[in-house]
N, C-alpha and C positions, 0 to 999 in steps of 0.2 A: 463790220459785223459780227459780232461775239457768235459763240458755238452754242451758248443754251437760247440764242437768237434762230438757229439753223436747223436749234434740234425738231421742231417739227418738220420742217422741209426734207430734213434723212431720213424722218422715218416715216414720212409718207413717200419718197422716191425710192426706200428699200422694201415697201412691204408690197409695191407690183412688179414682181416678177415676168408676168409674161404668163403666168400658169396658173392652171387652176389653184382653188384651193384643194382640192381630192387629189392632184398631181403632186402640189407639195406635202402635204399627209404623205402621198405614197412614200413618195422620195425620202422623206426623210425618217422612214420604218424598212426601207426597201431590207436590207438583211435579215430583220425578223420575219416578213410577210415572205420572201422567198424561201426561208428556211422551215416555215410552217407549210407553205405549198408543196414543195419537195416530200414533205411527213404526208400531206393530204393524199395527192397523188391528183390524177385529171381531171377529177370535177368538182373543184370545190366552190363553196357555200357563197358565192361573191357578197349574197345579201348578208351572212354574217357581218363580211369584214366591213359592209354599208354602217350598217348597226354599230358597229367600231366606233368608226369616225365620228357618225351622227354623234354619239356617245362625246366624243371630245371637240365638238365643235363646230365641224365641218360642214359645209352646206353645197348643195349643187348651183347652179348659174338663177335658179327661180328658187334660192332661200330655202330651199327642203331637202328630205334624206336621199342621197346618192340613192341613184339607181344599181341595180345587180349590174347593167349593161356598161355603164359608165365605169363603174372600180374594174369591172374588167378590159376594159377596153383603155382606159387610163393607166392599167400595171402593165398592159403590150405596151405601151408611150414607155412610161418609166423603164422598164427594165431591157426594152429595147435600146432607147439612148444610155443606160447606161453598159450593154454589149459591144455599142457600136464602135470605141475606141478598142475594145480587143481585137474586133473584125481590123480594122484599119492595120493594125501594127503585123498580127498573126501571118495573115497571108506572102506578107515582106520578107519573112525566114524564113517558110516553108518556100516558096519560090525559089529561093537563094539552093536550099540544100535537096530539092524536088530537081532541079537543073544540073546536079553533081556539078555546080562550082562550089569550091570551098575557100576561100579568099586564104586562109589558114594553110591550107595542104598547099595550095601552089605556091607560095613565099617559101615551104618547108622543103619542096621541089625544088626550088632555086636554088637551094643552100647547097645540095645536093650535085649541082652539075659540077661533069668532068671538066678540071681546069686544064688549061692549054699544055705542050708538054712544055717543060722548063728546058733550057740547054744549058 
């Protein structure tokens, strides 16, 4: 089978990520949305963001305009999943330091141990 014959299959398999169109739209624009949310503060206009998504052709599961609740909840999933790897790595680093265990300090101290008396 040629690459050209596989092309429709590749397109079909690559478009379904198991994520909603709203999720994929937000994920692709994560950095810009996050920056805007930092500037706006605690009560963003999720309807305004839904209008932007709709203008880009993004629809909800019923082929309509995403609701403000859908936008807010999807944003929580997107930002939470992107922050999850950082949360998994940080505690390991913090835990070692917070318990006073420093492998580099231990190795340095071992080199300063007194050597036995030479006869």
